[in-house]
N, C-alpha and C positions, 0 to 999 in steps of 0.2 A: 514782511510775513508772508510764507509761501501760500499761494492760492490753494483751498482744500481740494479743489478739483484737480489741479496738477499733481498734488501729494497723492491722491487716490489713483491717479493715472500711472504714477511712477510705482506705486505698491503693486498694482495690477501688472505692470510690466515686469517687475522682479518675480513676481509669483508665476508668471507665465514662463519665465526662464528657468525658474527652480522646476517647474512641472515638466519642461522640456527635460532637464538632466535626469529627471526620475523616470520619464517615460522611455528614454533612449535605450535603457537597459531591457526593454521588453523585446526588442528585436534580436534575432539570432539565437533566441532562447536564453537571452543575457542574464536575466535575473539570477538563475541558479548556475549559469555557467561560471559566475563569479567565484566559484570555489577556489580558483587559482589565486585569489587574493590572500588565502591562508599562508600559502607558501612564501609570499612576496611580502608578509608583514604589513598588509595594508587594511586588513579587516579591524573594524572597532566595534564590538558587540555593543548595540544600544541598550539602554538601561542601566540599572545599577546592581544587577545580580552579581553573586560571588563570582561566578564563572567569567563574566565579562571583566572583572578586575584582575583576574589571575595573570600571572606572567606567561601562561601557556595559551592564552586565548588567542594569540595571533599566529600560533604555530600551525603546522600542517595537520598534525594530530594532537589530541589532548588525551591525558590518562583517565581512565575509568575511576569509578570510586573503589571497586575491588577487582580481584582478577577475574576476567570475563570467560564464558565458555564458548561465546561465538564472536566472530569478528565482522560478520556481515549477516544480514537479513533478506531473503527473497520472499516476498509476500505475493501469493498467487491468489487474487481476490476475485470470487466468482459473483459478480454483480447482478443482484436481482433475488438472491435468497434460495439456495439450493435445497431441494426437499431431502432432509435427513431420513425421512421414512421411505424414500426409494433408494437411498444410497448407503446409510450406515447403521441406521436404528430400526432393527427388525421387530416388528409387532404382530405376533401371531394372533393375540386377542383382539386386535384392532381389525384383522381379516375376518375373524369370527363374528365380529358385531357389525360387520360392513352393512350400511344402509340404515341402521338404527339411530335413533336420536342419542346424542352424548349425555351421560348422567349429568344431572344439573350440579353435582358436587365439583365437577371437573371445569363447568363453564361460569358458575355463579361469580359475578364481579369482573369477569374478564371482558376486554374489549377487543374487537378484531377489526380489521380494516375494511372487509368488503362483505363478509358472511351475512347470511339472512338468518333470521331467527329459527328457521326451520331447517338448517343445514343439518346434514347427516354425516355420520362416520364413514371414513373411507379407507378401506383396506387396501394396501399396496398389491400389485399383482406380480411385483419382482420377486424373484428367487434370490435368496440369502445363503451363504454358506460360510463357513469358518475357514479362513486362510492362513497360510503359513504355520510355523511352529507355535506361534503366540495365539492362533485361534481367533483372531478378530473377524467379527462377522461383517462382511462387506458384500454388496449387491452385485448381481450380475452385469449391471451396467458399467462398472468399473473394473474390468478384468486386469488392467494394467496396474491400476493402483493396488488390486488384490495381490499382485506378484511382489509388492513392496511392504507387505503387512508387517514383516517382522522389522521394519525399518521406521515405521511411523507410530505415533501416539494419537489416538482419537479421543477428542472431548465431546461427549454427548450431552452435556447439561450446560451449554452456553446460554447466557441471558443478555438482553439488551434492554433498552428503556423505551423505545420508541417504534412504531410500526409502520410508518412510512418511508419509502426508500431514501430520499434525499437526507433527512435528519439521521436515519439510521446509518447511512454510510458515513456522515460526518461523525457520529458517535464511534464508529470503529476505527476511523482514521485520526480522530482529532480529540476524542475523549469527551465531546461535547455535541448535542444535537443542534447546536446554533452555529452560525457563521462566526468567524472572527477568531478562531483558536488554531495554533500550529499543528500540522500534521505530525504524525508519529516519526516519519522520516526525518522532518525538519528539526524535531526535538533531538533525535540521534545525532544529526550532522552538527547541531549547536553544542551537544555534549562532548562529542568524540573527534569531531572533524573528519577528514577523508585521507585515505593512503594514496589515493589517485591524483596525479599530476596534471593529467592531460584529458581527464573526463569529470564531469560532475560527480559529486559524492552521493547524489540521491537522484536517481533515474526513475521515470515513470514509462510503461509500455502499455498501450491500449490495443486491443482487438475485439472482434465482434461486430455486429451491425451498427452499433453507436457507442459514443462515450458515456461513462457512468454518470447517473444524476448526482448533481451539486459539482460536477466538474472541477475546475482548478483548485477549488477549496479544499479538496481531498488531498491535495499534495503541496497546498500553499504553507507560507511562512508565518501569515499573519502578523503579530507584532514583533517576532523575531527579525533578525537583519534579512534581507532578501537573498543574501548569500545562501540561505538554508533552504530556499525552495526548491521543489522537485523539478526536473527537467524532462519533459516528455520528448522521447525520441522516437522516430519512425522506423519501423523494421524494413522497410522497403523505400526505393528512391533515395532522395537526399535525406539523412537522419534527422537534420533541422533545416527548415525552410530558410532560405536566404543565407545559409552559412557559406557557400562555396563563393570564392573569389569572383566578383562580377567580370564578365568578359571584357576584354581590352585593359585590365588592370593588371600591372606586373607585381611580382613579390616584393620588389622594392618600393614602388609606388604604394602599395599597401602598407607596408611597414612604416613608411614615413608619414602617411596618413594618420595610423593609430598612435604614432609617437606624438604628433601635434595634437591629436584629441586628448591624449593623455595628459600633455602639458597643461593644455586649457582646463581640463577637469581638475587637475592638482591645484591650480591657481584658484579656481572657483571654491574648491573644498578649503584651501587656506583661509579665504576670504569669508566664507559662511560657517565653516565648523561643521558642515554636514557630512557625517561618515558615510552616508549612503553613496556619496560620489565615489569614495574609495571602491565601493562595491562596483560602480559603473566602469571605473578604470580598469579593474581586474576583469570585468566581464569581456571587454574587448580583447585582453590578452588570451583568456581562456578560450573565446570563440576563434581567435587566430590559431592557437594550437589544435583546436578540434578540426580545423579544416583538413587535417591529416589523420588525427586519431579517430574521428567518428567514421568516416568512410572505411577505415581498416576494420573498426569493431563489427559494423554491419556486413562486411564482405565474409561470407562463409564458405568462400572457395578453399580455404585451408582446412576445413573440417573433413574428415574421412567421410567415405560414403555409408560406413557402418554407422558413424555417429549421426549423420542426417537421417538414416532409416530408424534409428533408436527413437529419436524425437518424432519422426514424420515431418520433418523440416524440408522445406523447398526453397533454395536459394532465390532471392529476389522478390518473394511472395509475403505479403503481410499475413502472419496468422499467429495463434497462440503458440503453435509449436516453434516457430521462428523466434518468437519472443522469450520462450523458456530457454532455447540455446544461447540467445543473446544475454540473458540473465546470468547464466554460467559464465559467459565470456566476460561479462561486466564485473562479477566478483573476482574474477581471475586477474584482473587489472586493477583491483584495489577499490572498486566502488563500495560503498558502506551499505547502502540501502536501496534495493530495486522492488518497485511495486508493479505488478502485472494486473491490469483490470481486463476482465473477460465478461462481454454481455452476450445473451440475455437469459438469466435463469429464473425469470418471473413468471411461473407456470400457474397461471390462475385457471386455465382452460380456454376453450376457444382457439384462436390461432397459435397461443403458447400453451401447450397442454403437457401432461405427464406421459403421452404417449410418444408420438414422433419428435416432438420438439424436444424432450428431454434426452431422448435417445441421440438425437442429433448433436446437441451440445456436450453430452458426455463424450461422444466421438471425437469432438473437437478438442477436448481438454485432457482426457485420460491417460493416452499415450505418452504426451509430452510432460505431463505432471510427474508421472512415475519415471520417465527418462531422466528428467532433472535430477531427482534423487539419486538414481543409479549412477548417472554421469559424475555427479559430484563426489559420490563415494569412492568410485574407482580412480579418480584424480587426487583422492586425500583431501578434498575440500569439505566433505559434509560435516567432519567433526568441528569445523570453524564456520559453518554457514548454517544459519537456522532457516528452514523452510516452513512457511505458514500457510495453509490452504483453508479457504471459507468465505462466507459472504457476510452480509449485514444482519440476517436473521435466517429463520428456517421456515418451515411451512406447517399448517395446522392439520391435526388428525382428522377434521371435517373437510369434505370436499366441496368444490364449487363445481357447478354445472353450467358452462357457457356454451353448450353445443357439444363440447368435449370437456373431460374432467381435469380439474387442477385443484390447487390448494390455495388458502389465503396465507397471509403471512402470520408467522408465530415468533414471538420473542421470548418465550418462557423456556424453551428446551430445544437447541438445535445443535447441530455437529460441526466441528472443525478438526482438521488434523496437522500435527506438526512433525517435524523430522529434523535430525541433526542438531548441531550447536548446543549440545548439553542437555537434549531432550532424551529421556529414558524410552527407548522403542519398544514396539509389540505391546503395548497396554492401552486399556481404556479407561479413561477418566470419567466418573459420574454413571449413574444409571436412571433412566427414565421410567416413569410408572408404565403400566401394562398398555395404556392407550397413546402414550407419548406426549401427554400434556405438560409434564413437568418432572422434576428430579423427584426420586423416591424420598429423599430426605433434603431439606432445605440447604443443609451444610454442604451438599454436593454441588449446589449451583455455582457456576463460574461466570462472574459478571465481566462483560467486556473490559473493564478497568483491571480486572484481575489478569486478564491475557495481557493487557498492556504492561502491566507492572512485571509479569513473568517475562515478557521479552525484553525489556529493559534489564531486568535482573540478569538474564543470559549475555546480555551485552557488558555486564559490569557495572550496572548504573542502579543505584537506589532511587527508586521513583519518588520517594518523599523528599529527597534532597536535590532533585533534578528541578529546579524552579527558575522563574524569570518574573522580577517585578515590573508591572505594567499597571499604569493608573492607580498606583497605590496598593496594590494586591499582588501576593506571590502567586502566580499561576503554576500549575503543572499538568501533564498529560493526563494523570489519572484523577484530576480535580480533588474531591476530598475523599475518594474512596480507593480501592485497589489493595489486594492482598496477593503476594507471590505464590503461586502454585506449585509449592514444594513437591508434590506427589508427581508432578510431570517430569522433575528434573532427574537426570542420571545420577 
């Protein structure tokens, strides 16, 4: 009879080996670089969902539920919570009542993150004007966005469930304020696959002073196969750290090494039945291909001086402008889902306020956001590409005074805009009350799950049918909610 101690030691040794094969894909951005496995027929979707069992599950692309209006999504995520009251939702009455206590009927039963009981109404100092033929009201802080007013649709009555940054970001990206759910980009990859052969199908670009709260969970795959996780790319220097061939290693040597690792991984997969090993095999292959495709992607030398000026992009510099231009280049190359995170829109007052701080970040993002829409349109890409601009929540009608003025987090009514990809342009969805606390009618409220359902709908996906069985339950991005916003559609 085998010694129990030896038996435990053997189990630990096998577990360590398994952990090694699991972890090795983390280098070279390997988890989501494994998108190439789709083309090679190596992927096996974990779980027992219908999509995992379908004959198309291992192909490069998979058919949508119905004819799509959009083929790709570019999400411009303004991390921190932009103030709709300074940008998109003009409130003359709020200005008239500046400094007064808010009516109890507006605040009774409401919770706020940091506001004190004596918080007063704060009227905006910003000048609004009606822009374009559509007459959308947009603030002086966004002159470039104002120039594309007839191309965008503004939702003024967005609602989320949580008022803290991390959970609210998770809610927007994964449909849940808790960790452990797949991101929207991962769901889209799982459902549709990618047309890109040499780049990941889901790419993440970061800019600003720091990364977004909740980090990699915002583009994670959770219980979906790791092939669907987003890949963060850098807009300057090496696009992915440790991607380049090591010094002194020839192309032939590298190819032989990858082939040997592939054979070992394939043997181990056959012995264990672990489909994630197939992901690792393809991760190495995708990384190999990206050694040429990724540097070419971020090399902006081929862009005209006029295009660079349109975005305000500077080759070799990490910026939101460069990332917007990269987003266009990514969708041109068949990438399905691109998310840009830009920090920091958290203007409570003090060092981050509604004066210089807000002006600065609007200056960093306004030109490039508008340029992306204009550039996509003139290249014939906007009709197939959905652009979504917004953050995890908005800001309160009451002010915060931390030495300089700001606003607290507001979850009941905030603004986002969308363009292209089947969206009806030049319209406003929803209307808020005269102080900006909430929609004038409950039916005008657009929940985060409604927005997610609408994005999926534009991609040809029924959010009720896009499910994955995990731990005995069918999960979906929109959880148990979500209604398609048909008034938004062209």
